[in-house]
PDBQT receptor file of N, H, CA, C and O in Angstrom, charges set to zero:
ATOM      1  N   MET A   1      87.991  88.578  94.248  1.00  0.00    +0.000 N 
ATOM      2  CA  MET A   1      88.783  87.009  94.180  1.00  0.00    +0.000 C 
ATOM      3  C   MET A   1      89.807  86.910  95.397  1.00  0.00    +0.000 C 
ATOM      4  O   MET A   1      90.818  87.596  95.541  1.00  0.00    +0.000 OA
ATOM      5  N   LEU A   2      89.442  86.147  96.041  1.00  0.00    +0.000 N 
ATOM      6  H   LEU A   2      88.620  85.590  95.924  1.00  0.00    +0.000 HD
ATOM      7  CA  LEU A   2      90.485  85.854  97.316  1.00  0.00    +0.000 C 
ATOM      8  C   LEU A   2      91.237  84.434  97.178  1.00  0.00    +0.000 C 
ATOM      9  O   LEU A   2      90.688  83.376  96.870  1.00  0.00    +0.000 OA
ATOM     10  N   ASN A   3      92.705  84.634  97.488  1.00  0.00    +0.000 N 
ATOM     11  H   ASN A   3      93.152  85.494  97.737  1.00  0.00    +0.000 HD
ATOM     12  CA  ASN A   3      93.369  83.896  97.823  1.00  0.00    +0.000 C 
ATOM     13  C   ASN A   3      93.969  83.302  99.061  1.00  0.00    +0.000 C 
ATOM     14  O   ASN A   3      94.721  83.996  99.745  1.00  0.00    +0.000 OA
ATOM     15  N   ILE A   4      93.706  82.125  99.382  1.00  0.00    +0.000 N 
ATOM     16  H   ILE A   4      93.095  81.560  98.826  1.00  0.00    +0.000 HD
ATOM     17  CA  ILE A   4      94.349  81.404 100.250  1.00  0.00    +0.000 C 
ATOM     18  C   ILE A   4      95.244  80.881 100.423  1.00  0.00    +0.000 C 
ATOM     19  O   ILE A   4      95.118  79.678 100.195  1.00  0.00    +0.000 OA
ATOM     20  N   LEU A   5      96.484  81.263 100.839  1.00  0.00    +0.000 N 
ATOM     21  H   LEU A   5      96.586  82.240 101.024  1.00  0.00    +0.000 HD
ATOM     22  CA  LEU A   5      97.928  80.322 100.418  1.00  0.00    +0.000 C 
ATOM     23  C   LEU A   5      97.721  79.776 102.257  1.00  0.00    +0.000 C 
ATOM     24  O   LEU A   5      97.334  80.210 103.342  1.00  0.00    +0.000 OA
ATOM     25  N   ASN A   6      98.425  78.253 101.460  1.00  0.00    +0.000 N 
ATOM     26  H   ASN A   6      98.739  77.900 100.578  1.00  0.00    +0.000 HD
ATOM     27  CA  ASN A   6      98.888  76.730 102.771  1.00  0.00    +0.000 C 
ATOM     28  C   ASN A   6      99.460  76.449 102.618  1.00  0.00    +0.000 C 
ATOM     29  O   ASN A   6     100.018  76.790 101.574  1.00  0.00    +0.000 OA
ATOM     30  N   GLY A   7     100.027  75.494 103.450  1.00  0.00    +0.000 N 
ATOM     31  H   GLY A   7      99.574  75.218 104.298  1.00  0.00    +0.000 HD
ATOM     32  CA  GLY A   7     101.094  74.784 103.485  1.00  0.00    +0.000 C 
ATOM     33  C   GLY A   7     100.557  72.990 103.544  1.00  0.00    +0.000 C 
ATOM     34  O   GLY A   7      99.976  72.357 104.426  1.00  0.00    +0.000 OA
ATOM     35  N   ARG A   8     100.997  72.646 102.364  1.00  0.00    +0.000 N 
ATOM     36  H   ARG A   8     101.469  73.160 101.647  1.00  0.00    +0.000 HD
ATOM     37  CA  ARG A   8     100.611  71.302 102.382  1.00  0.00    +0.000 C 
ATOM     38  C   ARG A   8      99.946  70.361 103.545  1.00  0.00    +0.000 C 
ATOM     39  O   ARG A   8      98.874  69.771 103.679  1.00  0.00    +0.000 OA
ATOM     40  N   ARG A   9     101.352  70.558 104.452  1.00  0.00    +0.000 N 
ATOM     41  H   ARG A   9     102.223  71.037 104.343  1.00  0.00    +0.000 HD
ATOM     42  CA  ARG A   9     102.227  69.856 105.455  1.00  0.00    +0.000 C 
ATOM     43  C   ARG A   9     102.263  70.830 106.298  1.00  0.00    +0.000 C 
ATOM     44  O   ARG A   9     103.189  71.562 106.649  1.00  0.00    +0.000 OA
ATOM     45  N   ASP A  10     100.859  70.762 106.680  1.00  0.00    +0.000 N 
ATOM     46  H   ASP A  10     100.108  70.167 106.395  1.00  0.00    +0.000 HD
ATOM     47  CA  ASP A  10     100.795  72.631 108.154  1.00  0.00    +0.000 C 
ATOM     48  C   ASP A  10     100.609  71.489 108.637  1.00  0.00    +0.000 C 
ATOM     49  O   ASP A  10      99.936  70.668 108.015  1.00  0.00    +0.000 OA
ATOM     50  N   PRO A  11     101.363  71.096 110.274  1.00  0.00    +0.000 N 
ATOM     51  CA  PRO A  11     100.445  70.548 110.801  1.00  0.00    +0.000 C 
ATOM     52  C   PRO A  11      99.867  70.899 112.585  1.00  0.00    +0.000 C 
ATOM     53  O   PRO A  11      99.675  70.234 113.603  1.00  0.00    +0.000 OA
ATOM     54  N   ILE A  12      99.731  72.749 112.043  1.00  0.00    +0.000 N 
ATOM     55  H   ILE A  12      99.887  73.289 111.216  1.00  0.00    +0.000 HD
ATOM     56  CA  ILE A  12      98.551  73.489 112.540  1.00  0.00    +0.000 C 
ATOM     57  C   ILE A  12      97.516  73.366 112.342  1.00  0.00    +0.000 C 
ATOM     58  O   ILE A  12      96.669  72.731 112.970  1.00  0.00    +0.000 OA
ATOM     59  N   TYR A  13      97.404  74.231 111.023  1.00  0.00    +0.000 N 
ATOM     60  H   TYR A  13      98.092  74.747 110.513  1.00  0.00    +0.000 HD
ATOM     61  CA  TYR A  13      96.061  73.405 110.059  1.00  0.00    +0.000 C 
ATOM     62  C   TYR A  13      96.168  72.977 109.127  1.00  0.00    +0.000 C 
ATOM     63  O   TYR A  13      96.335  73.645 108.106  1.00  0.00    +0.000 OA
ATOM     64  N   PRO A  14      96.103  71.549 109.165  1.00  0.00    +0.000 N 
ATOM     65  CA  PRO A  14      96.094  70.616 108.347  1.00  0.00    +0.000 C 
ATOM     66  C   PRO A  14      94.725  70.928 107.007  1.00  0.00    +0.000 C 
ATOM     67  O   PRO A  14      93.512  71.123 107.088  1.00  0.00    +0.000 OA
ATOM     68  N   VAL A  15      95.605  70.849 105.965  1.00  0.00    +0.000 N 
ATOM     69  H   VAL A  15      96.590  70.691 105.899  1.00  0.00    +0.000 HD
ATOM     70  CA  VAL A  15      94.531  70.915 104.640  1.00  0.00    +0.000 C 
ATOM     71  C   VAL A  15      92.944  70.179 104.583  1.00  0.00    +0.000 C 
ATOM     72  O   VAL A  15      91.987  70.699 104.008  1.00  0.00    +0.000 OA
ATOM     73  N   GLU A  16      92.915  69.285 105.076  1.00  0.00    +0.000 N 
ATOM     74  H   GLU A  16      93.692  68.862 105.542  1.00  0.00    +0.000 HD
ATOM     75  CA  GLU A  16      91.580  68.386 105.097  1.00  0.00    +0.000 C 
ATOM     76  C   GLU A  16      90.750  68.609 106.566  1.00  0.00    +0.000 C 
ATOM     77  O   GLU A  16      89.530  68.719 106.442  1.00  0.00    +0.000 OA
ATOM     78  N   THR A  17      91.122  68.660 107.496  1.00  0.00    +0.000 N 
ATOM     79  H   THR A  17      92.113  68.571 107.596  1.00  0.00    +0.000 HD
ATOM     80  CA  THR A  17      90.589  68.752 108.676  1.00  0.00    +0.000 C 
ATOM     81  C   THR A  17      90.514  70.570 109.012  1.00  0.00    +0.000 C 
ATOM     82  O   THR A  17      89.930  70.630 110.094  1.00  0.00    +0.000 OA
ATOM     83  N   SER A  18      90.815  71.886 108.599  1.00  0.00    +0.000 N 
ATOM     84  H   SER A  18      91.290  71.838 107.720  1.00  0.00    +0.000 HD
ATOM     85  CA  SER A  18      91.112  72.600 108.434  1.00  0.00    +0.000 C 
ATOM     86  C   SER A  18      91.148  74.113 107.202  1.00  0.00    +0.000 C 
ATOM     87  O   SER A  18      90.618  75.222 107.278  1.00  0.00    +0.000 OA
ATOM     88  N   GLN A  19      92.086  73.433 106.080  1.00  0.00    +0.000 N 
ATOM     89  H   GLN A  19      92.517  72.532 106.019  1.00  0.00    +0.000 HD
ATOM     90  CA  GLN A  19      92.120  74.191 105.308  1.00  0.00    +0.000 C 
ATOM     91  C   GLN A  19      91.050  73.977 104.112  1.00  0.00    +0.000 C 
ATOM     92  O   GLN A  19      90.789  74.920 103.365  1.00  0.00    +0.000 OA
ATOM     93  N   ASN A  20      90.565  72.973 103.983  1.00  0.00    +0.000 N 
ATOM     94  H   ASN A  20      90.777  72.206 104.589  1.00  0.00    +0.000 HD
ATOM     95  CA  ASN A  20      89.560  73.185 103.177  1.00  0.00    +0.000 C 
ATOM     96  C   ASN A  20      88.426  73.689 103.558  1.00  0.00    +0.000 C 
ATOM     97  O   ASN A  20      87.749  74.393 102.808  1.00  0.00    +0.000 OA
ATOM     98  N   ILE A  21      88.049  73.358 104.889  1.00  0.00    +0.000 N 
ATOM     99  H   ILE A  21      88.599  72.786 105.498  1.00  0.00    +0.000 HD
ATOM    100  CA  ILE A  21      86.559  73.051 105.812  1.00  0.00    +0.000 C 
ATOM    101  C   ILE A  21      86.317  74.729 105.369  1.00  0.00    +0.000 C 
ATOM    102  O   ILE A  21      85.461  75.053 104.546  1.00  0.00    +0.000 OA
ATOM    103  N   LEU A  22      87.320  75.826 106.137  1.00  0.00    +0.000 N 
ATOM    104  H   LEU A  22      88.015  75.563 106.806  1.00  0.00    +0.000 HD
ATOM    105  CA  LEU A  22      87.716  77.208 106.188  1.00  0.00    +0.000 C 
ATOM    106  C   LEU A  22      87.227  77.668 104.578  1.00  0.00    +0.000 C 
ATOM    107  O   LEU A  22      86.383  78.563 104.526  1.00  0.00    +0.000 OA
ATOM    108  N   PHE A  23      87.803  77.000 103.077  1.00  0.00    +0.000 N 
ATOM    109  H   PHE A  23      88.488  76.273 103.120  1.00  0.00    +0.000 HD
ATOM    110  CA  PHE A  23      87.999  77.710 102.392  1.00  0.00    +0.000 C 
ATOM    111  C   PHE A  23      86.497  77.315 101.890  1.00  0.00    +0.000 C 
ATOM    112  O   PHE A  23      85.784  78.046 101.203  1.00  0.00    +0.000 OA
ATOM    113  N   GLN A  24      86.142  75.954 102.389  1.00  0.00    +0.000 N 
ATOM    114  H   GLN A  24      86.721  75.359 102.947  1.00  0.00    +0.000 HD
ATOM    115  CA  GLN A  24      84.363  75.545 102.001  1.00  0.00    +0.000 C 
ATOM    116  C   GLN A  24      83.260  76.934 102.109  1.00  0.00    +0.000 C 
ATOM    117  O   GLN A  24      82.513  77.607 101.398  1.00  0.00    +0.000 OA
ATOM    118  N   MET A  25      83.721  76.827 103.456  1.00  0.00    +0.000 N 
ATOM    119  H   MET A  25      84.327  76.280 104.033  1.00  0.00    +0.000 HD
ATOM    120  CA  MET A  25      82.722  77.965 104.294  1.00  0.00    +0.000 C 
ATOM    121  C   MET A  25      82.737  79.712 104.049  1.00  0.00    +0.000 C 
ATOM    122  O   MET A  25      81.852  80.495 104.394  1.00  0.00    +0.000 OA
ATOM    123  N   LEU A  26      84.208  80.077 103.250  1.00  0.00    +0.000 N 
ATOM    124  H   LEU A  26      84.927  79.440 102.969  1.00  0.00    +0.000 HD
ATOM    125  CA  LEU A  26      83.998  81.395 103.395  1.00  0.00    +0.000 C 
ATOM    126  C   LEU A  26      82.747  81.513 102.546  1.00  0.00    +0.000 C 
ATOM    127  O   LEU A  26      82.416  80.464 101.994  1.00  0.00    +0.000 OA
ATOM    128  N   GLY A  27      82.068  82.461 102.352  1.00  0.00    +0.000 N 
ATOM    129  H   GLY A  27      82.337  83.313 102.800  1.00  0.00    +0.000 HD
ATOM    130  CA  GLY A  27      80.708  83.084 101.177  1.00  0.00    +0.000 C 
ATOM    131  C   GLY A  27      81.371  83.863 100.017  1.00  0.00    +0.000 C 
ATOM    132  O   GLY A  27      80.942  84.540  99.083  1.00  0.00    +0.000 OA
ATOM    133  N   THR A  28      82.487  83.523 100.421  1.00  0.00    +0.000 N 
ATOM    134  H   THR A  28      82.835  82.973 101.180  1.00  0.00    +0.000 HD
ATOM    135  CA  THR A  28      82.414  84.047  98.236  1.00  0.00    +0.000 C 
ATOM    136  C   THR A  28      82.454  83.061  97.259  1.00  0.00    +0.000 C 
ATOM    137  O   THR A  28      83.080  82.037  97.537  1.00  0.00    +0.000 OA
ATOM    138  N   PRO A  29      81.822  83.168  95.974  1.00  0.00    +0.000 N 
ATOM    139  CA  PRO A  29      81.674  82.700  95.169  1.00  0.00    +0.000 C 
ATOM    140  C   PRO A  29      82.850  81.552  94.401  1.00  0.00    +0.000 C 
ATOM    141  O   PRO A  29      83.903  82.102  94.081  1.00  0.00    +0.000 OA
ATOM    142  N   ALA A  30      82.754  79.911  94.060  1.00  0.00    +0.000 N 
ATOM    143  H   ALA A  30      81.898  79.463  94.320  1.00  0.00    +0.000 HD
ATOM    144  CA  ALA A  30      83.717  79.560  94.132  1.00  0.00    +0.000 C 
ATOM    145  C   ALA A  30      84.449  80.381  92.791  1.00  0.00    +0.000 C 
ATOM    146  O   ALA A  30      85.589  80.802  92.987  1.00  0.00    +0.000 OA
ATOM    147  N   GLU A  31      83.801  80.623  91.398  1.00  0.00    +0.000 N 
ATOM    148  H   GLU A  31      82.875  80.281  91.240  1.00  0.00    +0.000 HD
ATOM    149  CA  GLU A  31      84.539  81.253  90.735  1.00  0.00    +0.000 C 
ATOM    150  C   GLU A  31      85.364  82.496  91.428  1.00  0.00    +0.000 C 
ATOM    151  O   GLU A  31      86.355  82.905  90.823  1.00  0.00    +0.000 OA
ATOM    152  N   HIS A  32      84.975  83.147  92.743  1.00  0.00    +0.000 N 
ATOM    153  H   HIS A  32      84.170  82.815  93.235  1.00  0.00    +0.000 HD
ATOM    154  CA  HIS A  32      86.388  84.410  92.949  1.00  0.00    +0.000 C 
ATOM    155  C   HIS A  32      87.113  83.992  93.615  1.00  0.00    +0.000 C 
ATOM    156  O   HIS A  32      87.893  84.868  93.989  1.00  0.00    +0.000 OA
ATOM    157  N   LYS A  33      87.490  82.269  94.351  1.00  0.00    +0.000 N 
ATOM    158  H   LYS A  33      86.857  81.557  94.047  1.00  0.00    +0.000 HD
ATOM    159  CA  LYS A  33      87.830  82.583  95.500  1.00  0.00    +0.000 C 
ATOM    160  C   LYS A  33      88.639  81.201  95.026  1.00  0.00    +0.000 C 
ATOM    161  O   LYS A  33      88.089  80.329  94.352  1.00  0.00    +0.000 OA
ATOM    162  N   ARG A  34      90.431  81.107  95.608  1.00  0.00    +0.000 N 
ATOM    163  H   ARG A  34      90.877  81.815  96.156  1.00  0.00    +0.000 HD
ATOM    164  CA  ARG A  34      91.653  80.116  94.684  1.00  0.00    +0.000 C 
ATOM    165  C   ARG A  34      92.321  79.749  96.091  1.00  0.00    +0.000 C 
ATOM    166  O   ARG A  34      92.789  80.670  96.760  1.00  0.00    +0.000 OA
ATOM    167  N   HIS A  35      92.382  78.363  96.586  1.00  0.00    +0.000 N 
ATOM    168  H   HIS A  35      92.001  77.615  96.042  1.00  0.00    +0.000 HD
ATOM    169  CA  HIS A  35      93.552  77.539  96.970  1.00  0.00    +0.000 C 
ATOM    170  C   HIS A  35      94.602  77.282  96.952  1.00  0.00    +0.000 C 
ATOM    171  O   HIS A  35      94.805  76.078  96.794  1.00  0.00    +0.000 OA
ATOM    172  N   VAL A  36      96.121  78.369  97.122  1.00  0.00    +0.000 N 
ATOM    173  H   VAL A  36      95.956  79.347  97.250  1.00  0.00    +0.000 HD
ATOM    174  CA  VAL A  36      96.647  77.663  96.445  1.00  0.00    +0.000 C 
ATOM    175  C   VAL A  36      97.656  77.418  98.111  1.00  0.00    +0.000 C 
ATOM    176  O   VAL A  36      97.756  78.209  99.048  1.00  0.00    +0.000 OA
ATOM    177  N   VAL A  37      98.267  76.037  97.949  1.00  0.00    +0.000 N 
ATOM    178  H   VAL A  37      98.186  75.394  97.187  1.00  0.00    +0.000 HD
ATOM    179  CA  VAL A  37      98.518  74.451  98.582  1.00  0.00    +0.000 C 
ATOM    180  C   VAL A  37     100.107  74.569  97.150  1.00  0.00    +0.000 C 
ATOM    181  O   VAL A  37     100.221  74.401  95.936  1.00  0.00    +0.000 OA
ATOM    182  N   TYR A  38     101.503  75.162  98.966  1.00  0.00    +0.000 N 
ATOM    183  H   TYR A  38     101.410  75.299  99.953  1.00  0.00    +0.000 HD
ATOM    184  CA  TYR A  38     103.097  74.825  98.746  1.00  0.00    +0.000 C 
ATOM    185  C   TYR A  38     103.014  73.670  99.096  1.00  0.00    +0.000 C 
ATOM    186  O   TYR A  38     102.080  73.057  99.613  1.00  0.00    +0.000 OA
ATOM    187  N   GLU A  39     104.555  73.201  98.654  1.00  0.00    +0.000 N 
ATOM    188  H   GLU A  39     105.314  73.699  98.234  1.00  0.00    +0.000 HD
ATOM    189  CA  GLU A  39     104.687  71.844  99.080  1.00  0.00    +0.000 C 
ATOM    190  C   GLU A  39     105.538  72.599 100.331  1.00  0.00    +0.000 C 
ATOM    191  O   GLU A  39     106.727  72.886 100.195  1.00  0.00    +0.000 OA
ATOM    192  N   ALA A  40     104.830  72.866 101.483  1.00  0.00    +0.000 N 
ATOM    193  H   ALA A  40     103.864  72.633 101.594  1.00  0.00    +0.000 HD
ATOM    194  CA  ALA A  40     105.043  73.418 102.541  1.00  0.00    +0.000 C 
ATOM    195  C   ALA A  40     105.010  72.607 104.074  1.00  0.00    +0.000 C 
ATOM    196  O   ALA A  40     104.752  71.418 104.260  1.00  0.00    +0.000 OA
ATOM    197  N   GLU A  41     105.400  73.784 105.230  1.00  0.00    +0.000 N 
ATOM    198  H   GLU A  41     105.609  74.750 105.079  1.00  0.00    +0.000 HD
ATOM    199  CA  GLU A  41     104.563  73.164 106.435  1.00  0.00    +0.000 C 
ATOM    200  C   GLU A  41     103.888  74.173 106.317  1.00  0.00    +0.000 C 
ATOM    201  O   GLU A  41     103.195  74.509 105.356  1.00  0.00    +0.000 OA
ATOM    202  N   HIS A  42     104.197  75.108 108.049  1.00  0.00    +0.000 N 
ATOM    203  H   HIS A  42     104.760  74.835 108.829  1.00  0.00    +0.000 HD
ATOM    204  CA  HIS A  42     103.391  75.975 108.321  1.00  0.00    +0.000 C 
ATOM    205  C   HIS A  42     103.754  77.721 107.617  1.00  0.00    +0.000 C 
ATOM    206  O   HIS A  42     103.193  78.709 107.143  1.00  0.00    +0.000 OA
ATOM    207  N   PHE A  43     105.120  77.164 107.991  1.00  0.00    +0.000 N 
ATOM    208  H   PHE A  43     105.576  76.362 108.377  1.00  0.00    +0.000 HD
ATOM    209  CA  PHE A  43     105.839  78.198 107.363  1.00  0.00    +0.000 C 
ATOM    210  C   PHE A  43     106.145  78.668 105.465  1.00  0.00    +0.000 C 
ATOM    211  O   PHE A  43     107.278  78.405 105.063  1.00  0.00    +0.000 OA
ATOM    212  N   LEU A  44     105.238  79.262 104.520  1.00  0.00    +0.000 N 
ATOM    213  H   LEU A  44     104.318  79.475 104.847  1.00  0.00    +0.000 HD
ATOM    214  CA  LEU A  44     105.733  79.269 103.655  1.00  0.00    +0.000 C 
ATOM    215  C   LEU A  44     107.417  79.597 102.653  1.00  0.00    +0.000 C 
ATOM    216  O   LEU A  44     108.471  80.220 102.776  1.00  0.00    +0.000 OA
ATOM    217  N   PRO A  45     106.667  78.633 101.627  1.00  0.00    +0.000 N 
ATOM    218  CA  PRO A  45     108.274  79.657 100.700  1.00  0.00    +0.000 C 
ATOM    219  C   PRO A  45     108.045  81.460 100.418  1.00  0.00    +0.000 C 
ATOM    220  O   PRO A  45     106.996  82.002 100.071  1.00  0.00    +0.000 OA
ATOM    221  N   ALA A  46     109.044  81.956 100.624  1.00  0.00    +0.000 N 
ATOM    222  H   ALA A  46     109.896  81.515 100.906  1.00  0.00    +0.000 HD
ATOM    223  CA  ALA A  46     109.062  83.277 100.607  1.00  0.00    +0.000 C 
ATOM    224  C   ALA A  46     108.628  83.970  98.846  1.00  0.00    +0.000 C 
ATOM    225  O   ALA A  46     107.674  84.675  98.516  1.00  0.00    +0.000 OA
ATOM    226  N   ASN A  47     109.773  83.408  98.008  1.00  0.00    +0.000 N 
ATOM    227  H   ASN A  47     110.548  82.835  98.277  1.00  0.00    +0.000 HD
ATOM    228  CA  ASN A  47     109.596  83.921  96.515  1.00  0.00    +0.000 C 
ATOM    229  C   ASN A  47     107.878  83.350  95.936  1.00  0.00    +0.000 C 
ATOM    230  O   ASN A  47     106.886  84.078  95.887  1.00  0.00    +0.000 OA
ATOM    231  N   PRO A  48     107.928  82.061  95.602  1.00  0.00    +0.000 N 
ATOM    232  CA  PRO A  48     106.502  82.726  95.894  1.00  0.00    +0.000 C 
ATOM    233  C   PRO A  48     105.086  82.721  96.154  1.00  0.00    +0.000 C 
ATOM    234  O   PRO A  48     104.049  82.463  95.543  1.00  0.00    +0.000 OA
ATOM    235  N   VAL A  49     105.484  83.152  97.429  1.00  0.00    +0.000 N 
ATOM    236  H   VAL A  49     106.327  83.362  97.926  1.00  0.00    +0.000 HD
ATOM    237  CA  VAL A  49     104.100  83.719  98.368  1.00  0.00    +0.000 C 
ATOM    238  C   VAL A  49     104.452  85.266  98.135  1.00  0.00    +0.000 C 
ATOM    239  O   VAL A  49     103.402  85.906  98.192  1.00  0.00    +0.000 OA
ATOM    240  N   MET A  50     105.707  86.205  97.860  1.00  0.00    +0.000 N 
ATOM    241  H   MET A  50     106.559  85.684  97.814  1.00  0.00    +0.000 HD
ATOM    242  CA  MET A  50     105.206  87.258  97.435  1.00  0.00    +0.000 C 
ATOM    243  C   MET A  50     104.950  87.560  95.876  1.00  0.00    +0.000 C 
ATOM    244  O   MET A  50     104.566  88.668  95.504  1.00  0.00    +0.000 OA
ATOM    245  N   ARG A  51     105.192  86.489  94.986  1.00  0.00    +0.000 N 
ATOM    246  H   ARG A  51     105.504  85.588  95.288  1.00  0.00    +0.000 HD
ATOM    247  CA  ARG A  51     105.423  86.785  93.130  1.00  0.00    +0.000 C 
ATOM    248  C   ARG A  51     103.640  86.631  93.325  1.00  0.00    +0.000 C 
ATOM    249  O   ARG A  51     102.884  87.266  92.591  1.00  0.00    +0.000 OA
ATOM    250  N   GLU A  52     103.182  85.799  94.300  1.00  0.00    +0.000 N 
ATOM    251  H   GLU A  52     103.796  85.283  94.896  1.00  0.00    +0.000 HD
ATOM    252  CA  GLU A  52     101.302  85.180  94.272  1.00  0.00    +0.000 C 
ATOM    253  C   GLU A  52     100.803  86.782  94.559  1.00  0.00    +0.000 C 
ATOM    254  O   GLU A  52     100.318  87.570  93.747  1.00  0.00    +0.000 OA
ATOM    255  N   THR A  53     101.090  86.982  95.986  1.00  0.00    +0.000 N 
ATOM    256  H   THR A  53     101.484  86.342  96.646  1.00  0.00    +0.000 HD
ATOM    257  CA  THR A  53     101.057  88.368  96.551  1.00  0.00    +0.000 C 
ATOM    258  C   THR A  53     100.989  89.700  95.872  1.00  0.00    +0.000 C 
ATOM    259  O   THR A  53     100.151  90.572  96.101  1.00  0.00    +0.000 OA
ATOM    260  N   HIS A  54     102.095  89.759  94.901  1.00  0.00    +0.000 N 
ATOM    261  H   HIS A  54     102.776  89.051  94.715  1.00  0.00    +0.000 HD
ATOM    262  CA  HIS A  54     102.168  91.192  94.536  1.00  0.00    +0.000 C 
ATOM    263  C   HIS A  54     101.402  90.934  92.710  1.00  0.00    +0.000 C 
ATOM    264  O   HIS A  54     100.966  91.922  92.117  1.00  0.00    +0.000 OA
ATOM    265  N   ASP A  55     101.358  89.622  92.097  1.00  0.00    +0.000 N 
ATOM    266  H   ASP A  55     101.711  88.820  92.578  1.00  0.00    +0.000 HD
ATOM    267  CA  ASP A  55     100.495  89.262  91.354  1.00  0.00    +0.000 C 
ATOM    268  C   ASP A  55      98.904  89.216  91.491  1.00  0.00    +0.000 C 
ATOM    269  O   ASP A  55      98.179  89.395  90.513  1.00  0.00    +0.000 OA
ATOM    270  N   TRP A  56      98.502  89.008  92.540  1.00  0.00    +0.000 N 
ATOM    271  H   TRP A  56      99.092  88.863  93.335  1.00  0.00    +0.000 HD
ATOM    272  CA  TRP A  56      96.957  90.231  93.337  1.00  0.00    +0.000 C 
ATOM    273  C   TRP A  56      96.889  91.480  93.336  1.00  0.00    +0.000 C 
ATOM    274  O   TRP A  56      96.045  92.112  92.700  1.00  0.00    +0.000 OA
ATOM    275  N   LEU A  57      97.941  92.070  94.189  1.00  0.00    +0.000 N 
ATOM    276  H   LEU A  57      98.626  91.557  94.705  1.00  0.00    +0.000 HD
ATOM    277  CA  LEU A  57      97.820  93.240  94.507  1.00  0.00    +0.000 C 
ATOM    278  C   LEU A  57      97.882  94.677  93.148  1.00  0.00    +0.000 C 
ATOM    279  O   LEU A  57      97.475  95.838  93.118  1.00  0.00    +0.000 OA
ATOM    280  N   ASP A  58      98.748  93.615  92.020  1.00  0.00    +0.000 N 
ATOM    281  H   ASP A  58      99.079  92.672  92.045  1.00  0.00    +0.000 HD
ATOM    282  CA  ASP A  58      98.288  94.128  90.549  1.00  0.00    +0.000 C 
ATOM    283  C   ASP A  58      97.986  94.191  89.889  1.00  0.00    +0.000 C 
ATOM    284  O   ASP A  58      98.284  94.954  88.970  1.00  0.00    +0.000 OA
ATOM    285  N   ARG A  59      96.462  92.685  90.021  1.00  0.00    +0.000 N 
ATOM    286  H   ARG A  59      96.221  92.065  90.768  1.00  0.00    +0.000 HD
ATOM    287  CA  ARG A  59      95.598  92.373  89.170  1.00  0.00    +0.000 C 
ATOM    288  C   ARG A  59      94.270  93.363  89.896  1.00  0.00    +0.000 C 
ATOM    289  O   ARG A  59      93.414  93.632  89.053  1.00  0.00    +0.000 OA
ATOM    290  N   TYR A  60      94.030  93.830  91.049  1.00  0.00    +0.000 N 
ATOM    291  H   TYR A  60      94.725  93.612  91.734  1.00  0.00    +0.000 HD
ATOM    292  CA  TYR A  60      93.013  94.196  91.668  1.00  0.00    +0.000 C 
ATOM    293  C   TYR A  60      93.402  96.035  92.038  1.00  0.00    +0.000 C 
ATOM    294  O   TYR A  60      92.631  96.979  92.209  1.00  0.00    +0.000 OA
ATOM    295  N   LEU A  61      94.822  95.972  92.055  1.00  0.00    +0.000 N 
ATOM    296  H   LEU A  61      95.449  95.205  91.917  1.00  0.00    +0.000 HD
ATOM    297  CA  LEU A  61      94.651  97.340  93.027  1.00  0.00    +0.000 C 
ATOM    298  C   LEU A  61      95.432  98.124  91.751  1.00  0.00    +0.000 C 
ATOM    299  O   LEU A  61      95.435  99.353  91.821  1.00  0.00    +0.000 OA
ATOM    300  N   GLY A  62      95.879  97.701  90.965  1.00  0.00    +0.000 N 
ATOM    301  H   GLY A  62      95.876  96.702  90.908  1.00  0.00    +0.000 HD
ATOM    302  CA  GLY A  62      96.747  97.442  89.358  1.00  0.00    +0.000 C 
ATOM    303  C   GLY A  62      97.801  97.946  89.893  1.00  0.00    +0.000 C 
ATOM    304  O   GLY A  62      97.896  98.545  90.964  1.00  0.00    +0.000 OA
ATOM    305  N   PRO A  63      99.415  97.442  88.347  1.00  0.00    +0.000 N 
ATOM    306  CA  PRO A  63     100.423  97.887  89.506  1.00  0.00    +0.000 C 
ATOM    307  C   PRO A  63     101.114  99.231  89.335  1.00  0.00    +0.000 C 
ATOM    308  O   PRO A  63     100.828 100.215  88.653  1.00  0.00    +0.000 OA
ATOM    309  N   VAL A  64     102.263  98.924  90.295  1.00  0.00    +0.000 N 
ATOM    310  H   VAL A  64     102.495  98.125  90.850  1.00  0.00    +0.000 HD
ATOM    311  CA  VAL A  64     103.004 100.039  90.709  1.00  0.00    +0.000 C 
ATOM    312  C   VAL A  64     103.504 100.661  89.395  1.00  0.00    +0.000 C 
ATOM    313  O   VAL A  64     103.993 100.037  88.453  1.00  0.00    +0.000 OA
ATOM    314  N   GLU A  65     103.265 102.257  89.492  1.00  0.00    +0.000 N 
ATOM    315  H   GLU A  65     102.867 102.764  90.257  1.00  0.00    +0.000 HD
ATOM    316  CA  GLU A  65     104.285 102.894  88.262  1.00  0.00    +0.000 C 
ATOM    317  C   GLU A  65     105.605 103.302  89.228  1.00  0.00    +0.000 C 
ATOM    318  O   GLU A  65     106.605 103.813  88.723  1.00  0.00    +0.000 OA
TER     319      GLU A  65
């Protein structure tokens, strides 16, 4: 599973002209990738990003004991 985390109002990598194009061009099958878009600019909110990252790590590498 591949997750891409972006901001909806990112002036550096806009959703329509950058984020969506990159997401579509990735060779990962659609059912194995996810585009998470936060109500943010280029710098994403730390707590939701950490939660998303920890969940991904736990799911694919196993929880830390």
